[in-house]
All heavy atoms as an XYZ file, in Angstrom:
973
protein
N    -223.788     37.742     65.871
C    -224.224     39.059     65.571
C    -223.943     39.950     66.775
O    -224.191     39.559     67.904
C    -225.725     39.031     65.281
C    -226.313     40.381     65.097
S    -228.120     40.373     64.908
C    -228.303     39.321     63.505
N    -223.406     41.103     66.533
C    -223.092     42.047     67.584
C    -223.780     43.370     67.237
O    -223.653     43.880     66.126
C    -221.583     42.237     67.679
C    -221.180     43.183     68.741
N    -221.103     44.543     68.535
C    -220.851     42.994     70.031
C    -220.729     45.147     69.658
N    -220.574     44.226     70.579
N    -224.511     43.924     68.197
C    -225.180     45.206     68.012
C    -225.613     45.736     69.354
O    -225.624     45.008     70.337
C    -226.406     45.005     67.097
N    -225.941     47.006     69.425
C    -226.409     47.587     70.699
C    -227.680     46.902     71.199
O    -228.415     46.271     70.440
C    -226.690     49.057     70.345
C    -225.918     49.313     69.086
C    -225.872     48.018     68.365
N    -227.945     47.084     72.505
C    -229.164     46.552     73.115
C    -230.391     47.055     72.370
O    -230.395     48.155     71.848
C    -229.250     46.995     74.567
C    -228.324     46.292     75.502
C    -228.551     46.725     76.932
O    -229.702     46.641     77.423
O    -227.589     47.154     77.551
N    -231.408     46.194     72.362
C    -232.731     46.563     71.834
C    -232.750     46.811     70.327
O    -233.610     47.497     69.814
C    -233.306     47.808     72.519
C    -233.308     47.699     74.054
C    -234.270     46.670     74.537
C    -234.312     46.647     76.061
N    -234.716     45.403     76.592
N    -231.801     46.202     69.604
C    -231.803     46.358     68.145
C    -232.374     45.139     67.423
O    -232.413     45.137     66.194
C    -230.376     46.657     67.618
O    -229.498     45.615     68.001
C    -229.878     47.988     68.117
N    -232.759     44.103     68.169
C    -233.451     42.981     67.541
C    -232.614     41.722     67.324
O    -233.000     40.859     66.557
N    -231.481     41.613     68.007
C    -230.640     40.431     67.819
C    -231.363     39.145     68.217
O    -231.352     38.167     67.461
C    -229.331     40.568     68.630
C    -228.484     41.759     68.258
C    -227.268     41.875     69.154
C    -227.578     42.049     70.616
N    -228.181     43.327     71.012
N    -231.971     39.156     69.388
C    -232.693     37.955     69.854
C    -233.876     37.647     68.962
O    -234.139     36.479     68.659
C    -233.170     38.156     71.292
O    -232.067     38.363     72.168
N    -234.581     38.678     68.529
C    -235.720     38.487     67.627
C    -235.277     37.918     66.295
O    -235.890     36.999     65.762
C    -236.440     39.809     67.399
O    -236.942     40.319     68.624
N    -234.229     38.479     65.746
C    -233.682     37.997     64.466
C    -233.346     36.513     64.563
O    -233.677     35.715     63.689
C    -232.454     38.827     64.097
C    -231.790     38.384     62.819
C    -232.301     38.793     61.597
C    -230.665     37.591     62.853
C    -231.705     38.391     60.404
C    -230.059     37.188     61.669
C    -230.570     37.600     60.458
N    -232.684     36.121     65.644
C    -232.237     34.742     65.815
C    -233.403     33.773     65.925
O    -233.277     32.609     65.562
C    -231.324     34.627     67.024
N    -234.541     34.239     66.420
C    -235.712     33.372     66.566
C    -236.201     32.838     65.232
O    -236.880     31.815     65.173
C    -236.823     34.130     67.283
N    -235.852     33.515     64.143
C    -236.295     33.121     62.817
C    -235.203     32.367     62.021
O    -235.391     32.073     60.854
C    -236.803     34.333     62.047
C    -238.035     34.910     62.704
C    -237.931     35.954     63.595
C    -239.280     34.344     62.458
C    -239.068     36.467     64.226
C    -240.416     34.842     63.099
C    -240.292     35.900     63.965
O    -241.427     36.392     64.601
N    -234.099     32.098     62.682
C    -233.027     31.293     62.049
C    -233.522     29.840     61.953
O    -234.486     29.458     62.622
C    -231.762     31.368     62.883
N    -232.859     29.031     61.141
C    -233.302     27.634     61.017
C    -233.188     26.872     62.347
O    -232.131     26.829     62.946
C    -232.313     27.064     59.991
C    -231.774     28.243     59.254
C    -231.783     29.368     60.218
N    -234.286     26.353     62.818
C    -234.378     25.507     64.009
C    -233.458     26.004     65.146
O    -232.544     25.271     65.552
C    -234.066     24.062     63.679
C    -235.061     23.477     62.716
O    -236.111     24.043     62.475
N    -234.736     22.336     62.171
N    -233.715     27.172     65.682
C    -232.828     27.693     66.726
C    -233.043     27.042     68.088
O    -234.128     26.528     68.388
C    -233.212     29.171     66.782
C    -234.685     29.175     66.455
C    -234.829     28.075     65.405
N    -232.003     27.077     68.894
C    -232.091     26.753     70.313
C    -231.281     27.820     71.058
O    -230.185     28.175     70.614
C    -231.615     25.330     70.651
C    -230.143     25.133     70.303
C    -231.879     24.984     72.098
N    -231.858     28.325     72.127
C    -231.237     29.413     72.882
C    -230.510     28.883     74.101
O    -231.009     27.978     74.790
C    -232.272     30.415     73.354
C    -232.714     31.391     72.262
C    -233.475     30.950     71.198
C    -232.377     32.722     72.339
C    -233.903     31.828     70.208
C    -232.794     33.621     71.351
C    -233.544     33.160     70.290
O    -233.939     34.036     69.306
N    -229.359     29.451     74.369
C    -228.594     29.201     75.587
C    -228.352     30.574     76.211
O    -227.791     31.470     75.537
C    -227.253     28.495     75.299
C    -226.467     28.293     76.581
C    -227.489     27.163     74.589
N    -228.814     30.748     77.439
C    -228.777     32.073     78.051
C    -228.198     32.007     79.457
O    -228.451     31.041     80.171
C    -230.192     32.658     78.137
C    -230.885     32.745     76.793
S    -232.635     33.212     76.912
C    -233.342     31.805     77.723
N    -227.457     33.044     79.869
C    -227.004     33.089     81.256
C    -228.190     33.410     82.172
O    -229.235     33.863     81.697
C    -225.980     34.207     81.260
C    -226.390     35.095     80.135
C    -226.994     34.184     79.102
N    -228.031     33.218     83.442
C    -229.108     33.333     84.420
C    -229.778     34.692     84.438
O    -230.943     34.803     84.758
C    -228.587     32.975     85.810
N    -229.079     35.750     84.065
C    -229.685     37.078     84.143
C    -230.256     37.558     82.818
O    -230.639     38.723     82.698
C    -228.652     38.064     84.690
C    -227.425     38.200     83.810
O    -227.249     37.353     82.900
O    -226.626     39.120     84.043
N    -230.360     36.700     81.850
C    -230.857     37.101     80.531
C    -232.117     36.307     80.184
O    -232.041     35.122     79.878
C    -229.780     36.860     79.468
C    -230.176     37.284     78.076
C    -230.427     38.767     77.951
O    -229.547     39.556     78.355
O    -231.506     39.150     77.452
N    -233.242     36.932     80.214
C    -234.503     36.235     79.926
C    -235.342     36.991     78.875
O    -236.549     36.736     78.755
C    -235.329     36.074     81.224
O    -235.563     37.357     81.804
C    -234.598     35.200     82.234
N    -234.721     37.893     78.148
C    -235.436     38.708     77.171
C    -236.168     37.910     76.126
O    -237.262     38.305     75.685
N    -235.643     36.774     75.711
C    -236.302     35.989     74.680
C    -237.660     35.492     75.175
O    -238.616     35.389     74.416
C    -235.394     34.843     74.156
C    -235.253     33.734     75.179
C    -235.933     34.281     72.854
N    -237.789     35.186     76.452
C    -239.065     34.751     77.003
C    -240.071     35.916     77.024
O    -241.235     35.724     76.753
C    -238.897     34.166     78.391
C    -238.136     32.866     78.380
C    -238.102     31.957     77.363
C    -237.330     32.336     79.389
N    -237.293     30.898     77.693
C    -236.807     31.100     78.956
C    -236.963     32.787     80.655
C    -235.957     30.307     79.734
C    -236.121     31.994     81.438
C    -235.632     30.766     80.956
N    -239.571     37.079     77.315
C    -240.451     38.269     77.293
C    -240.970     38.513     75.884
O    -242.159     38.771     75.682
C    -239.682     39.517     77.779
O    -239.206     39.264     79.110
C    -240.550     40.755     77.778
N    -240.087     38.389     74.889
C    -240.485     38.580     73.507
C    -241.487     37.500     73.083
O    -242.495     37.794     72.410
C    -239.255     38.507     72.589
C    -238.279     39.674     72.704
C    -236.977     39.344     71.987
C    -238.906     40.952     72.132
N    -241.247     36.275     73.486
C    -242.130     35.176     73.136
C    -243.490     35.334     73.846
O    -244.552     35.178     73.216
C    -241.495     33.849     73.515
O    -242.333     32.773     73.184
N    -243.468     35.637     75.140
C    -244.712     35.800     75.891
C    -245.578     36.919     75.349
O    -246.800     36.863     75.446
C    -244.416     36.043     77.373
C    -243.837     34.832     78.103
O    -243.918     33.711     77.525
O    -243.309     34.988     79.209
N    -244.957     37.938     74.789
C    -245.719     39.066     74.268
C    -246.121     38.853     72.820
O    -246.756     39.741     72.207
C    -244.888     40.362     74.386
O    -243.778     40.321     73.505
N    -245.752     37.706     72.219
C    -246.134     37.399     70.849
C    -245.287     38.064     69.784
O    -245.615     38.032     68.614
N    -244.157     38.685     70.210
C    -243.310     39.362     69.238
C    -242.448     38.399     68.430
O    -242.001     38.742     67.338
C    -242.427     40.371     69.961
C    -243.229     41.501     70.598
C    -242.339     42.479     71.315
O    -241.468     43.095     70.697
N    -242.549     42.608     72.611
N    -242.203     37.216     68.991
C    -241.465     36.176     68.301
C    -242.161     34.839     68.566
O    -242.926     34.734     69.532
C    -239.971     36.072     68.718
C    -239.861     35.695     70.194
C    -239.226     37.364     68.418
C    -238.448     35.347     70.661
N    -241.934     33.844     67.710
C    -242.523     32.534     68.025
C    -241.850     31.922     69.241
O    -240.736     32.312     69.634
C    -242.202     31.716     66.757
C    -241.044     32.383     66.128
C    -241.131     33.833     66.487
N    -242.526     30.974     69.850
C    -241.931     30.255     70.976
C    -240.710     29.502     70.462
O    -240.761     28.843     69.425
C    -242.928     29.273     71.568
C    -242.525     28.761     72.900
C    -243.656     27.987     73.592
O    -244.773     28.474     73.572
O    -243.349     26.903     74.119
N    -239.601     29.633     71.185
C    -238.370     28.970     70.761
C    -237.840     28.103     71.896
O    -238.033     28.425     73.056
C    -237.288     30.009     70.343
C    -237.662     30.723     69.072
C    -237.006     30.996     71.448
N    -237.185     26.991     71.549
C    -236.631     26.136     72.612
C    -235.431     26.801     73.277
O    -234.626     27.467     72.633
C    -236.224     24.858     71.870
C    -236.160     25.226     70.421
C    -236.997     26.434     70.215
N    -235.342     26.583     74.572
C    -234.248     27.153     75.378
C    -233.752     26.092     76.356
O    -234.531     25.351     76.953
C    -234.723     28.348     76.187
S    -235.417     29.692     75.238
N    -232.459     26.051     76.523
C    -231.893     25.236     77.583
C    -232.142     25.953     78.922
O    -232.421     27.155     78.928
C    -230.379     25.081     77.391
C    -230.014     23.996     76.412
C    -229.821     24.294     75.077
C    -229.868     22.684     76.836
C    -229.509     23.312     74.157
C    -229.538     21.687     75.928
C    -229.360     22.003     74.597
N    -232.043     25.225     80.038
C    -232.155     25.904     81.331
C    -231.092     27.015     81.419
O    -230.020     26.908     80.836
C    -231.880     24.800     82.353
C    -232.222     23.535     81.636
C    -231.862     23.778     80.191
N    -231.424     28.071     82.157
C    -230.503     29.191     82.291
C    -229.147     28.718     82.818
O    -229.093     27.903     83.758
C    -231.092     30.248     83.229
C    -232.338     30.936     82.714
C    -232.880     31.886     83.765
C    -232.086     31.673     81.407
N    -228.081     29.212     82.225
C    -226.724     28.796     82.581
C    -226.262     29.613     83.782
O    -226.217     30.836     83.744
C    -225.748     28.988     81.383
C    -224.319     28.732     81.800
C    -226.170     28.083     80.235
N    -225.917     28.901     84.832
C    -225.389     29.524     86.048
C    -223.924     29.180     86.313
O    -223.255     29.860     87.052
C    -226.237     29.083     87.256
C    -227.682     29.485     87.148
C    -228.495     29.117     88.375
N    -229.917     29.240     88.230
C    -230.609     30.321     87.938
N    -229.974     31.419     87.694
N    -231.907     30.314     87.862
N    -223.463     28.128     85.662
C    -222.093     27.627     85.869
C    -221.422     27.363     84.542
O    -222.071     26.893     83.592
C    -222.091     26.339     86.705
C    -222.730     26.457     88.075
C    -221.876     27.243     89.041
O    -220.638     27.287     88.838
O    -222.441     27.823     89.967
N    -220.126     27.608     84.465
C    -219.362     27.415     83.246
C    -219.433     25.961     82.761
O    -219.609     25.712     81.569
C    -217.916     27.850     83.490
C    -217.072     27.804     82.278
C    -216.039     26.945     82.017
C    -217.171     28.669     81.132
N    -215.512     27.224     80.777
C    -216.174     28.296     80.233
C    -218.007     29.722     80.797
C    -215.990     28.915     79.002
C    -217.812     30.359     79.576
C    -216.822     29.952     78.700
N    -219.315     25.027     83.675
C    -219.366     23.615     83.284
C    -220.724     23.261     82.698
O    -220.817     22.382     81.819
C    -219.053     22.707     84.495
C    -217.596     22.829     84.917
O    -216.752     23.233     84.093
O    -217.297     22.544     86.096
N    -221.765     23.917     83.162
C    -223.106     23.699     82.599
C    -223.130     24.098     81.130
O    -223.676     23.386     80.284
C    -224.129     24.496     83.405
C    -225.550     24.348     82.948
C    -226.476     25.288     83.700
O    -226.068     26.093     84.529
N    -227.757     25.208     83.381
N    -222.523     25.230     80.795
C    -222.444     25.688     79.412
C    -221.684     24.670     78.559
O    -222.133     24.305     77.475
C    -221.768     27.048     79.327
C    -221.501     27.585     77.921
C    -222.797     27.731     77.115
C    -220.728     28.882     77.979
N    -220.552     24.194     79.042
C    -219.759     23.238     78.282
C    -220.516     21.933     78.068
O    -220.440     21.323     76.990
C    -218.421     22.993     78.947
C    -217.513     24.204     79.090
C    -216.194     23.821     79.746
C    -217.264     24.879     77.740
N    -221.304     21.520     79.045
C    -222.095     20.309     78.923
C    -223.187     20.489     77.862
O    -223.411     19.580     77.030
C    -222.761     19.950     80.263
O    -221.714     19.682     81.223
C    -223.672     18.743     80.158
N    -223.800     21.635     77.832
C    -224.812     21.939     76.799
C    -224.181     21.875     75.408
O    -224.739     21.268     74.484
C    -225.456     23.300     77.044
C    -226.350     23.245     78.275
C    -226.224     23.800     75.819
C    -226.845     24.604     78.764
N    -223.024     22.494     75.267
C    -222.355     22.493     73.972
C    -221.984     21.084     73.541
O    -222.118     20.726     72.366
C    -221.132     23.392     74.004
C    -221.400     24.877     74.229
C    -220.089     25.643     74.337
C    -222.289     25.437     73.163
N    -221.543     20.277     74.481
C    -221.219     18.882     74.186
C    -222.463     18.113     73.750
O    -222.434     17.337     72.788
C    -220.591     18.223     75.406
C    -220.166     16.780     75.204
C    -218.913     16.658     74.343
O    -218.193     17.655     74.151
O    -218.700     15.543     73.817
N    -223.562     18.346     74.451
C    -224.842     17.687     74.075
C    -225.228     18.050     72.639
O    -225.651     17.201     71.862
C    -225.972     18.147     74.973
C    -226.034     17.494     76.317
C    -227.214     18.027     77.147
O    -228.309     18.225     76.572
O    -227.013     18.240     78.338
N    -225.105     19.319     72.308
C    -225.454     19.754     70.960
C    -224.506     19.180     69.918
O    -224.943     18.814     68.817
C    -225.445     21.291     70.891
C    -226.586     21.965     71.642
C    -226.353     23.470     71.705
C    -227.909     21.655     70.984
N    -223.253     19.098     70.254
C    -222.255     18.594     69.295
C    -222.401     17.097     69.074
O    -222.322     16.615     67.950
C    -220.858     18.956     69.749
C    -219.806     18.655     68.667
C    -218.435     19.080     69.058
N    -217.954     18.145     70.089
C    -217.093     18.436     71.014
N    -216.598     19.634     71.114
N    -216.710     17.530     71.889
N    -222.611     16.355     70.136
C    -222.579     14.888     70.064
C    -223.968     14.242     69.966
O    -224.085     13.128     69.462
C    -221.862     14.308     71.287
C    -220.429     14.793     71.450
C    -219.503     14.344     70.324
O    -219.755     13.245     69.748
O    -218.567     15.088     69.998
N    -225.003     14.908     70.456
C    -226.305     14.300     70.556
C    -227.115     14.407     69.271
O    -226.775     15.124     68.351
N    -228.190     13.662     69.230
C    -229.133     13.710     68.103
C    -230.198     14.752     68.430
O    -230.817     14.687     69.494
C    -229.732     12.348     67.894
C    -228.728     11.288     67.500
C    -229.216     10.530     66.301
C    -228.238      9.419     65.978
N    -227.490      9.698     64.815
N    -230.428     15.654     67.517
C    -231.438     16.693     67.698
C    -231.703     17.339     66.345
O    -230.992     17.067     65.374
C    -230.957     17.753     68.727
C    -229.643     18.358     68.377
N    -229.490     19.337     67.423
C    -228.391     18.110     68.834
C    -228.230     19.671     67.308
N    -227.534     18.944     68.168
N    -232.715     18.173     66.304
C    -233.095     18.873     65.067
C    -232.622     20.319     65.037
O    -232.936     21.036     64.085
C    -234.598     18.825     64.884
C    -235.107     17.421     64.626
O    -234.361     16.621     64.008
O    -236.225     17.107     65.059
N    -231.917     20.771     66.061
C    -231.483     22.155     66.083
C    -230.443     22.403     65.002
O    -229.591     21.560     64.719
C    -230.865     22.513     67.441
C    -231.825     22.295     68.587
C    -231.463     21.503     69.655
C    -233.092     22.876     68.584
C    -232.332     21.295     70.715
C    -233.966     22.685     69.642
C    -233.584     21.884     70.721
N    -230.526     23.593     64.384
C    -229.569     23.978     63.354
C    -228.871     25.295     63.653
O    -227.876     25.624     63.023
C    -230.272     24.083     61.981
C    -230.811     22.770     61.490
C    -229.648     21.840     61.120
N    -230.110     20.472     60.949
C    -229.808     19.475     61.796
N    -229.091     19.675     62.856
N    -230.232     18.265     61.559
N    -229.389     26.024     64.620
C    -228.802     27.324     64.960
C    -228.681     27.431     66.475
O    -229.652     27.304     67.192
C    -229.704     28.488     64.462
O    -229.944     28.324     63.057
C    -229.031     29.835     64.721
N    -227.461     27.632     66.937
C    -227.208     27.879     68.352
C    -227.209     29.386     68.587
O    -226.476     30.122     67.941
C    -225.840     27.287     68.766
C    -225.348     27.646     70.160
C    -226.313     27.117     71.226
C    -223.959     27.101     70.370
N    -228.065     29.807     69.501
C    -228.164     31.224     69.846
C    -227.695     31.382     71.282
O    -228.318     30.873     72.205
C    -229.621     31.736     69.719
C    -229.683     33.224     70.062
C    -230.186     31.450     68.349
N    -226.552     32.028     71.461
C    -226.048     32.323     72.797
C    -226.426     33.766     73.094
O    -225.913     34.674     72.460
C    -224.526     32.082     72.890
C    -224.241     30.630     72.589
C    -224.004     32.478     74.272
C    -222.778     30.263     72.557
N    -227.352     33.914     73.996
C    -227.980     35.216     74.236
C    -227.847     35.590     75.715
O    -228.665     35.212     76.519
C    -229.441     35.139     73.814
C    -230.148     36.481     73.805
O    -229.467     37.512     73.890
O    -231.392     36.455     73.706
N    -226.790     36.187     76.101
C    -225.798     36.973     75.359
C    -224.375     36.441     75.643
O    -224.130     35.856     76.685
C    -225.835     38.464     75.800
O    -225.449     38.515     77.177
C    -227.187     39.070     75.606
N    -223.485     36.751     74.733
C    -222.108     36.261     74.905
C    -221.429     36.995     76.050
O    -220.639     36.409     76.781
C    -221.306     36.374     73.587
C    -220.064     35.518     73.636
C    -220.998     37.820     73.253
C    -220.327     34.056     73.562
N    -221.734     38.281     76.245
C    -221.108     38.983     77.381
C    -221.621     38.446     78.720
O    -220.914     38.459     79.697
C    -221.256     40.491     77.269
C    -222.682     40.953     77.172
O    -223.525     40.272     76.541
N    -222.994     42.093     77.736
N    -222.836     37.917     78.725
C    -223.340     37.245     79.927
C    -222.591     35.967     80.199
O    -222.289     35.635     81.352
N    -222.252     35.262     79.135
C    -221.469     34.031     79.313
C    -220.035     34.353     79.722
O    -219.402     33.596     80.448
C    -221.463     33.186     78.015
C    -222.801     32.606     77.692
S    -223.511     31.608     79.035
C    -225.044     31.129     78.277
N    -219.538     35.503     79.261
C    -218.207     35.929     79.695
C    -218.188     36.103     81.203
O    -217.239     35.696     81.882
C    -217.823     37.238     79.013
C    -216.467     37.750     79.432
C    -216.141     39.101     78.824
O    -217.039     39.956     78.690
O    -214.960     39.273     78.450
N    -219.240     36.646     81.741
C    -219.336     36.838     83.197
C    -219.363     35.473     83.903
O    -218.701     35.309     84.919
C    -220.593     37.651     83.556
C    -220.792     37.837     85.029
C    -219.684     38.652     85.638
N    -219.901     38.767     87.077
C    -219.193     39.533     87.853
N    -218.231     40.287     87.358
N    -219.408     39.552     89.118
N    -220.092     34.513     83.345
C    -220.135     33.173     83.911
C    -218.720     32.571     83.908
O    -218.303     31.953     84.881
C    -221.125     32.257     83.138
C    -221.018     30.824     83.581
C    -222.552     32.766     83.274
N    -217.979     32.794     82.821
C    -216.594     32.317     82.747
C    -215.729     32.971     83.800
O    -214.987     32.305     84.517
C    -216.036     32.585     81.351
S    -214.314     32.090     81.148
N    -215.822     34.283     83.945
C    -214.997     35.001     84.915
C    -215.336     34.561     86.347
O    -214.425     34.428     87.174
C    -215.168     36.509     84.756
C    -214.550     37.029     83.508
N    -214.850     38.275     82.996
C    -213.663     36.483     82.640
C    -214.166     38.475     81.893
N    -213.449     37.402     81.647
N    -216.603     34.347     86.617
C    -216.974     33.873     87.941
C    -216.385     32.493     88.208
O    -215.916     32.207     89.323
C    -218.499     33.827     88.079
C    -219.101     35.210     88.175
C    -220.621     35.199     88.093
O    -221.232     34.121     87.884
O    -221.211     36.298     88.229
N    -216.384     31.646     87.207
C    -215.791     30.300     87.340
C    -214.297     30.401     87.615
O    -213.764     29.733     88.520
C    -216.055     29.498     86.037
C    -215.425     28.166     86.036
N    -216.011     27.064     86.636
C    -214.267     27.721     85.497
C    -215.217     26.003     86.455
N    -214.163     26.383     85.755
N    -213.621     31.205     86.832
C    -212.156     31.366     87.018
C    -211.862     31.972     88.373
O    -210.972     31.500     89.084
C    -211.569     32.236     85.872
C    -210.131     32.639     86.174
C    -211.648     31.483     84.558
N    -212.607     32.983     88.773
C    -212.381     33.618     90.076
C    -212.552     32.614     91.208
O    -211.724     32.519     92.101
C    -213.297     34.810     90.256
S    -213.008     35.689     91.800
N    -213.598     31.853     91.137
C    -213.905     30.867     92.190
C    -212.867     29.739     92.212
O    -212.384     29.376     93.270
C    -215.322     30.300     91.935
C    -215.836     29.409     92.996
C    -217.302     28.993     92.772
N    -217.646     28.631     91.399
C    -218.330     29.407     90.546
N    -218.739     30.595     90.931
N    -218.587     28.989     89.345
N    -212.490     29.224     91.042
C    -211.618     28.058     90.984
C    -210.119     28.365     90.987
O    -209.336     27.524     91.413
C    -211.977     27.196     89.770
C    -213.331     26.546     89.923
O    -213.514     25.705     90.777
N    -214.287     26.997     89.145
N    -209.756     29.523     90.489
C    -208.325     29.862     90.403
C    -207.882     30.858     91.463
O    -206.697     30.938     91.784
C    -208.008     30.444     89.007
C    -208.404     29.578     87.834
C    -207.509     28.388     87.625
O    -206.350     28.406     88.131
O    -207.965     27.415     86.979
N    -208.851     31.629     91.998
C    -208.496     32.690     92.944
C    -209.293     32.622     94.243
O    -209.384     33.617     94.962
C    -208.679     34.067     92.277
C    -207.786     34.225     91.076
C    -208.256     33.983     89.794
C    -206.453     34.596     91.241
C    -207.430     34.119     88.698
C    -205.618     34.744     90.139
C    -206.100     34.486     88.876
O    -205.283     34.602     87.772
N    -209.863     31.466     94.502
C    -210.606     31.286     95.763
C    -211.760     32.241     95.957
O    -212.117     32.560     97.094
N    -212.320     32.749     94.881
C    -213.452     33.656     94.966
C    -213.054     35.110     95.249
O    -213.920     35.955     95.450
N    -211.780     35.400     95.217
C    -211.273     36.745     95.536
C    -211.220     37.604     94.266
O    -210.407     37.367     93.387
C    -209.892     36.649     96.158
C    -209.265     37.943     96.572
C    -210.069     38.683     97.633
O    -210.441     38.035     98.632
O    -210.315     39.866     97.453
N    -212.089     38.596     94.185
C    -212.146     39.483     93.016
C    -211.157     40.641     93.094
O    -210.924     41.314     92.104
C    -213.556     40.067     92.870
C    -214.543     39.090     92.292
C    -215.440     38.355     92.991
C    -214.713     38.747     90.917
N    -216.169     37.554     92.114
C    -215.730     37.783     90.851
C    -214.082     39.136     89.744
C    -216.162     37.226     89.664
C    -214.522     38.597     88.541
C    -215.536     37.638     88.512
N    -210.581     40.905     94.232
C    -209.767     42.096     94.447
C    -208.424     41.999     93.701
O    -208.137     41.053     92.996
C    -209.513     42.284     95.938
O    -208.576     41.286     96.379
N    -207.606     43.010     93.947
C    -206.274     43.040     93.340
C    -205.337     41.999     93.932
O    -204.233     41.830     93.449
C    -205.686     44.445     93.470
C    -206.384     45.442     92.607
C    -205.679     46.786     92.578
C    -206.422     47.712     91.654
N    -205.716     48.940     91.407
N    -205.804     41.303     94.954
C    -205.023     40.172     95.471
C    -205.513     38.873     94.849
O    -204.958     37.825     95.112
C    -205.202     40.069     97.003
C    -204.433     41.126     97.781
C    -205.028     42.525     97.656
O    -206.246     42.686     97.718
N    -204.181     43.512     97.397
N    -206.523     38.935     94.004
C    -207.091     37.756     93.373
C    -207.218     37.916     91.877
O    -206.245     38.204     91.185
N    -208.429     37.783     91.389
C    -208.731     37.806     89.957
C    -208.165     39.065     89.280
O    -207.667     38.979     88.150
C    -210.262     37.754     89.760
C    -210.705     37.652     88.331
C    -210.857     36.419     87.749
C    -211.017     38.775     87.588
C    -211.288     36.304     86.435
C    -211.445     38.700     86.282
C    -211.569     37.439     85.686
N    -208.252     40.202     89.921
C    -207.830     41.475     89.294
C    -206.310     41.758     89.488
O    -205.852     42.785     88.996
C    -208.651     42.629     89.842
C    -210.133     42.561     89.477
C    -210.886     43.702     90.155
C    -210.337     42.584     87.975
N    -205.592     40.882     90.100
C    -204.163     41.084     90.299
C    -203.460     41.168     88.937
O    -203.345     40.177     88.214
C    -203.572     39.924     91.113
O    -202.183     40.073     91.231
N    -203.020     42.365     88.611
C    -202.368     42.625     87.325
C    -203.205     42.095     86.148
O    -202.652     41.664     85.126
C    -200.955     42.035     87.295
C    -200.040     42.609     88.333
C    -199.798     41.926     89.512
C    -199.464     43.866     88.155
C    -198.999     42.450     90.496
C    -198.648     44.405     89.131
C    -198.425     43.703     90.293
O    -197.615     44.237     91.269
N    -204.516     42.101     86.351
C    -205.486     41.633     85.344
C    -205.291     40.161     84.942
O    -205.701     39.729     83.881
C    -205.442     42.526     84.106
C    -205.644     44.013     84.418
S    -207.126     44.360     85.363
C    -208.298     44.536     84.050
N    -204.648     39.411     85.820
C    -204.352     37.998     85.529
C    -205.606     37.158     85.331
O    -205.594     36.209     84.538
C    -203.518     37.370     86.653
C    -202.099     37.861     86.692
C    -201.321     37.224     87.815
O    -201.890     36.489     88.640
N    -200.030     37.453     87.861
N    -206.668     37.462     86.037
C    -207.875     36.681     85.882
C    -208.397     36.652     84.463
O    -208.845     35.623     83.970
N    -208.268     37.785     83.797
C    -208.716     37.850     82.422
C    -207.806     37.012     81.515
O    -208.251     36.337     80.602
C    -208.740     39.295     81.928
C    -209.758     40.138     82.672
C    -209.349     41.068     83.631
C    -211.117     39.974     82.459
C    -210.270     41.808     84.323
C    -212.046     40.713     83.159
C    -211.619     41.636     84.101
O    -212.529     42.371     84.805
N    -206.509     37.053     81.805
C    -205.561     36.220     81.036
C    -205.844     34.739     81.257
O    -205.839     33.965     80.320
C    -204.106     36.540     81.464
C    -203.635     37.884     80.983
C    -203.497     37.965     79.481
O    -203.080     36.974     78.842
O    -203.812     39.039     78.936
N    -206.080     34.345     82.501
C    -206.378     32.944     82.797
C    -207.672     32.522     82.099
O    -207.773     31.385     81.610
C    -206.469     32.718     84.327
C    -206.989     31.332     84.651
C    -205.115     32.951     84.985
N    -208.634     33.438     82.004
C    -209.917     33.142     81.370
C    -209.784     32.805     79.905
O    -210.645     32.110     79.341
C    -210.858     34.333     81.540
O    -211.157     34.572     82.913
N    -208.739     33.296     79.277
C    -208.576     33.065     77.819
C    -208.549     31.582     77.489
O    -209.099     31.157     76.465
C    -207.321     33.751     77.307
C    -207.383     35.283     77.270
C    -206.046     35.857     76.841
C    -208.501     35.751     76.374
N    -207.887     30.766     78.303
C    -207.844     29.336     77.986
C    -209.243     28.700     78.078
O    -209.571     27.779     77.306
C    -206.874     28.604     78.912
O    -207.332     28.648     80.253
N    -210.067     29.214     78.972
C    -211.459     28.735     79.076
C    -212.251     29.121     77.844
O    -213.024     28.347     77.301
C    -212.116     29.284     80.348
C    -211.553     28.703     81.601
C    -210.409     29.222     82.194
C    -212.141     27.603     82.227
C    -209.878     28.697     83.365
C    -211.649     27.067     83.390
C    -210.505     27.622     83.933
O    -209.980     27.057     85.097
N    -212.027     30.364     77.358
C    -212.718     30.820     76.143
C    -212.287     30.014     74.935
O    -213.091     29.725     74.071
C    -212.450     32.320     75.919
C    -213.409     33.175     76.668
C    -213.132     33.967     77.717
C    -214.813     33.311     76.411
N    -214.294     34.590     78.153
C    -215.330     34.186     77.377
C    -215.687     32.735     75.478
C    -216.668     34.547     77.422
C    -217.008     33.101     75.540
C    -217.495     33.994     76.480
N    -211.003     29.695     74.867
C    -210.522     28.882     73.739
C    -211.227     27.535     73.701
O    -211.614     27.044     72.634
C    -209.024     28.730     73.810
C    -208.281     29.981     73.450
C    -206.752     29.768     73.445
N    -206.114     31.044     73.338
C    -205.493     31.669     74.367
N    -205.415     31.103     75.538
N    -204.937     32.847     74.203
N    -211.402     26.927     74.868
C    -212.098     25.634     74.931
C    -213.541     25.814     74.506
O    -214.079     25.015     73.737
C    -212.026     25.072     76.357
C    -212.700     23.729     76.481
C    -212.506     23.133     77.863
C    -213.162     21.755     77.907
N    -213.002     21.114     79.204
N    -214.172     26.877     74.963
C    -215.542     27.183     74.576
C    -215.654     27.337     73.063
O    -216.536     26.787     72.432
C    -215.987     28.467     75.291
C    -217.179     29.130     74.735
C    -218.455     28.653     74.979
C    -217.055     30.275     73.951
C    -219.576     29.279     74.465
C    -218.156     30.909     73.437
C    -219.415     30.418     73.702
N    -214.755     28.083     72.470
C    -214.793     28.351     71.040
C    -214.499     27.105     70.193
O    -215.047     26.950     69.103
C    -213.828     29.468     70.674
C    -214.241     30.845     71.202
C    -213.106     31.847     70.946
C    -215.534     31.320     70.550
N    -213.675     26.239     70.726
C    -213.353     25.028     69.955
C    -214.493     24.046     70.008
O    -214.714     23.254     69.144
C    -212.077     24.376     70.452
O    -212.278     23.811     71.751
């Protein structure tokens, strides 16, 4: 689901069948909603700080035994940032400038293969 901020995407997902949330480190809105009683308490993986951590979570969900039926990635643009940070660090030595990740926008192109793996 894609919509502007504060339109209820996280709240809506809390009522999906057996949801589990995966969130980047800077996204904790679902906890705020839960703590305030606006949504039921929902299971969440630890906050994702590294791209490999996200892939490990997805593998666990795909291969492991669990009762979850709905994967909620809250938010996908936050995970995009995690991906870009991974690519910048591993492919460009942490250099965000035009001599690194932003060189002819190559970092974004390189990131596409990571996104394809994520999506598959």
